[in-house]
LOKOL-742439 format. One record per residue (C-alpha): x, z, y; residue in three letters. Coordinates in steps of 0.25 Angstrom, whole numbers, padded with zeros to 4 digits, always signed. Example, Ala and Ser with C-alpha at 12.3 -4.5 7.8 and 13.67 -1.06 7.14 Angstrom:
BEGIN
+0049+0031-0018ALA +0055+0029-0004SER 
This chain:
BEGIN
-0039-0053+0095MET -0036-0061+0082SER -0034-0054+0069ARG -0024-0064+0065VAL -0015-0060+0076ASN -0018-0045+0075ASN -0022-0042+0060PRO -0029-0029+0058SER -0021-0019+0050PRO -0023-0017+0035LEU -0034-0006+0033SER -0031+0006+0023ALA -0042+0000+0014ARG -0035-0013+0013GLU -0022-0007+0008VAL -0030+0003+0000TYR -0037-0008-0008GLN -0023-0015-0011LEU -0017-0002-0016LEU -0030+0000-0024ARG -0029-0014-0030ASP -0015-0010-0035VAL -0019+0003-0041ALA -0030-0005-0048LEU -0021-0016-0053GLY -0028-0027-0045THR -0015-0029-0037ARG -0001-0028-0040VAL +0009-0020-0033LEU +0021-0029-0032ASP +0033-0020-0037THR +0044-0030-0033SER +0044-0027-0019CYS +0042-0012-0020SER +0052-0004-0013GLN +0053+0011-0012CYS +0060+0019-0002HIS +0057+0032+0005ASP +0044+0034-0002GLY +0039+0020+0002GLN +0036+0009-0008ILE +0034-0005-0002ALA +0026-0014-0011VAL +0019-0028-0012LEU +0005-0030-0017ILE -0001-0044-0017ASP +0007-0047-0003GLY +0003-0034+0003TRP +0016-0025+0007ARG +0014-0010+0007LEU +0023+0002+0009THR +0018+0014+0001LEU +0023+0028+0003CYS +0026+0038-0007THR +0029+0053-0009ASP +0038+0053-0021GLY +0028+0046-0032THR +0015+0048-0024ALA +0010+0037-0016LEU +0007+0042-0002GLY +0003+0031+0007TYR +0004+0016+0012CYS +0014+0015+0024ALA +0011+0001+0026GLU +0004-0012+0021CYS +0005-0026+0025GLN -0005-0036+0020ALA -0002-0051+0016PRO -0010-0055+0028ASP +0000-0047+0037GLY -0009-0036+0041ARG -0003-0022+0039ALA -0005-0007+0041ALA +0002+0005+0038GLY +0001+0021+0037ALA -0001+0022+0052ASP -0012+0012+0053THR -0019+0018+0041TRP -0017+0033+0046GLN -0024+0029+0059ARG -0036+0027+0050PHE -0034+0039+0042GLY -0032+0032+0028THR -0020+0027+0020ASP -0023+0016+0010PRO -0017+0026-0001VAL -0027+0037+0003GLN -0038+0028-0001LEU -0034+0025-0015LEU -0041+0033-0026SER -0032+0043-0034ARG -0031+0034-0046TRP -0027+0022-0037GLU -0017+0030-0030HIS -0010+0035-0043GLU -0011+0021-0049GLN -0004+0015-0036LEU +0007+0027-0038GLU +0009+0023-0052ARG +0010+0008-0048LEU +0020+0011-0037LEU +0029+0020-0046ARG +0030+0009-0056THR +0033-0001-0045ALA +0044+0008-0040VAL +0050+0011-0053ALA +0050-0004-0057GLY +0059-0008-0046ARG 
């Protein structure tokens, strides 16, 4: 079966690396498309579309992600493998990402 017709889902590691890059400042969180409702924040990062879930101000998990190449995955996919991309972040990366998200939401 061709991978072009049936692309593999995104791994938690791929999405973690994207979130880590944002926390480290090597990628930019596009705040112009940030939407926040019912504890979910939709963001764009270099063509990647993510829906992040929060509990108040705390970042909880990544509900879904779609890569620029069309591959996608979500909480259901990663749960099967026991790891959410947000869980892979260090404490500092997690806190930095929360700060960036708060700033993005407040700036809308």
